[in-house]
matplotlib code that plots the C-alpha trace (Angstrom):
import matplotlib.pyplot as plt

x = [67.0, 69.2, 72.0, 73.8, 77.6, 79.9, 82.1, 85.6, 86.7, 84.8, 87.4, 85.9, 87.1, 91.1, 90.6, 92.4, 89.0, 88.3, 87.5, 84.1, 83.3, 80.2, 77.7, 77.9, 74.5, 72.4, 75.2, 72.9, 70.7, 73.9, 75.3, 71.5, 71.8, 75.1, 73.5, 71.0, 72.7, 75.6, 73.6, 71.3, 74.7, 75.5, 78.8, 80.6, 82.2, 81.4, 83.2, 81.6, 83.6, 81.6, 79.1, 79.7, 81.1, 84.8, 84.7, 86.3, 83.8, 83.4, 81.2, 81.9, 79.5, 81.8, 78.9, 79.1, 82.6, 81.4, 82.6, 79.9, 79.1, 79.6, 83.0, 86.3, 86.7, 89.0, 91.2, 91.1, 87.1, 87.5, 84.3, 83.4, 79.7, 79.7, 81.9, 79.7, 81.0, 81.3, 84.2, 84.7, 88.2, 90.3, 93.8, 95.7, 98.0, 100.3, 100.3, 101.6, 101.8, 102.9, 101.1, 98.5, 97.2, 93.2, 90.8, 89.6, 86.2, 84.6, 81.4, 82.6, 84.4, 82.0, 83.0, 86.7, 88.3, 92.3, 95.0, 96.0, 98.1, 97.3, 99.2, 97.1, 96.8, 96.2, 95.5, 93.1, 92.0, 88.6, 85.4, 82.1, 78.5, 78.0, 81.3, 82.8, 87.3, 87.8, 91.1, 91.5, 93.1, 91.5, 93.0, 92.1, 89.1, 88.2, 91.7, 91.2, 87.9, 89.3, 91.9, 90.3, 88.0, 90.5, 92.1, 89.3, 89.3, 92.9, 91.6, 93.3, 91.7, 92.5, 93.3, 96.1, 97.9, 98.1, 101.4, 101.7, 101.0, 98.1, 96.7, 97.5, 95.2, 92.5, 92.5, 89.4, 87.4, 88.1, 87.2, 83.8, 83.0, 83.6, 81.5, 78.9, 79.1, 78.1, 75.4, 75.2, 72.3, 72.4, 72.0, 75.5, 76.2, 78.9, 81.6, 81.1, 77.2, 77.8, 80.1, 77.4, 74.7, 73.7, 73.8]
y = [86.4, 89.2, 89.2, 92.9, 93.3, 94.2, 97.7, 98.5, 98.7, 96.1, 93.5, 90.5, 91.5, 91.2, 88.0, 84.8, 82.5, 79.1, 75.9, 74.7, 70.7, 68.8, 69.4, 73.1, 73.8, 75.5, 75.6, 75.3, 78.1, 80.4, 79.6, 80.3, 83.9, 84.1, 84.3, 86.1, 89.3, 89.1, 89.4, 92.4, 94.2, 93.4, 91.5, 88.9, 87.3, 87.2, 85.6, 84.4, 87.5, 90.3, 88.9, 88.6, 85.0, 84.2, 80.6, 79.7, 79.5, 82.0, 81.9, 83.2, 84.3, 85.8, 86.1, 89.8, 89.9, 87.8, 89.3, 91.8, 89.7, 93.0, 93.6, 92.1, 88.6, 89.2, 86.2, 86.7, 86.2, 82.6, 80.4, 83.4, 83.3, 79.9, 80.3, 80.1, 78.2, 77.6, 77.5, 75.9, 75.7, 76.5, 76.8, 78.0, 75.4, 76.9, 80.2, 80.7, 83.3, 86.8, 89.3, 91.6, 94.2, 95.5, 97.7, 95.9, 96.8, 95.2, 95.2, 95.7, 99.4, 100.6, 103.3, 102.7, 101.0, 100.4, 99.0, 95.3, 92.7, 89.1, 86.2, 84.9, 81.4, 79.3, 76.1, 75.3, 72.9, 73.2, 71.6, 72.2, 72.8, 68.7, 68.5, 66.9, 67.3, 69.3, 70.5, 73.0, 75.1, 78.9, 81.7, 85.0, 86.5, 83.7, 83.4, 87.3, 86.7, 83.6, 85.7, 88.4, 86.4, 84.1, 87.3, 87.6, 84.4, 85.0, 88.7, 90.7, 93.3, 94.2, 97.7, 96.0, 95.5, 98.9, 101.4, 103.1, 106.3, 105.5, 104.1, 107.3, 108.9, 106.6, 107.3, 109.9, 107.7, 104.7, 106.4, 107.7, 103.9, 103.1, 105.5, 104.9, 108.4, 106.9, 106.6, 102.4, 100.9, 97.3, 96.8, 97.2, 96.9, 99.5, 99.2, 102.5, 101.5, 99.0, 101.0, 103.5, 100.8, 100.7, 97.2]
z = [86.5, 85.9, 88.1, 89.6, 88.0, 90.5, 89.9, 89.6, 93.3, 95.0, 96.5, 95.2, 91.9, 92.6, 94.8, 93.3, 92.7, 94.1, 92.2, 92.6, 92.1, 90.3, 93.4, 93.8, 94.5, 91.5, 89.5, 86.5, 87.6, 88.1, 84.3, 82.9, 85.2, 84.2, 80.3, 81.0, 82.5, 80.1, 76.9, 79.2, 79.4, 75.8, 76.7, 75.4, 78.6, 82.0, 85.0, 88.4, 90.3, 88.2, 90.2, 93.4, 93.4, 93.8, 91.9, 88.8, 86.4, 83.4, 80.3, 76.8, 73.6, 71.1, 68.3, 68.5, 66.7, 64.0, 60.2, 58.7, 55.4, 53.7, 55.2, 54.7, 56.5, 59.5, 60.5, 64.0, 63.9, 62.6, 63.5, 66.6, 65.6, 67.1, 70.1, 73.0, 75.7, 79.5, 81.2, 85.0, 86.8, 83.9, 83.1, 80.5, 79.8, 77.1, 75.1, 71.8, 68.7, 68.5, 71.2, 69.5, 70.4, 70.9, 72.5, 75.4, 77.7, 80.9, 82.3, 85.9, 84.6, 82.1, 79.4, 79.6, 77.2, 76.6, 74.2, 75.6, 74.3, 74.6, 72.9, 69.5, 70.5, 74.1, 75.2, 77.7, 79.7, 82.0, 82.7, 80.7, 81.8, 81.3, 83.6, 80.8, 80.7, 77.5, 76.3, 73.3, 71.4, 70.8, 68.5, 67.5, 69.1, 71.0, 72.4, 73.8, 75.1, 77.5, 78.1, 79.4, 81.5, 82.8, 84.6, 86.3, 88.1, 88.4, 90.0, 87.7, 85.4, 82.2, 83.7, 85.7, 82.2, 81.6, 81.7, 85.1, 83.3, 81.6, 85.1, 86.5, 83.8, 84.8, 88.4, 88.5, 85.7, 87.7, 91.0, 89.7, 88.7, 91.8, 93.2, 91.1, 89.5, 85.9, 84.0, 83.0, 81.4, 83.0, 86.6, 88.7, 92.4, 93.8, 96.4, 97.7, 98.2, 100.2, 102.7, 102.9, 103.7, 107.4, 109.2]

ax = plt.figure().add_subplot(projection="3d")
ax.plot(x, y, z, "-o")
ax.set_aspect("equal")
plt.show()
């Protein structure tokens, strides 16, 4: 089932999410719905807060970042074509390497892309969808996607990493997103629509 993606301005996006356990109701269905929602919106990652659930869960599929066979190979895209994972109760244990800037976007903030600097390698502990505990190093685009989605379960948006001047310049556009005054080709839930809904 395709779920509405929560737009910028909804309080759930700024809240630190809660851990869950293996008895969380209908988790397999939720994960399946999240993948369906992410693919329909043409995303590479989706966190539970983005569908209105304040739990420490996110999914990723980095295959859109895979190298075009006709292009020069990008070392940061190594292994990304098979990078499809579920992260439950993740913890970034360690960060390493240089910071590198890349234009990020977000399904909750459509139409805005800005450079964000992140570390090139990270060590993550997490549970997969079978509740197997893992600890793995990720690098390049995989590390970036994880860091972006991890921010979501911490109540952080990519716009929080921008300079005060850049945030000020984006205020009107962010306000339009919150109000639903945008054109988007996937299902969204806008904070202003909730406020205006009659009880």
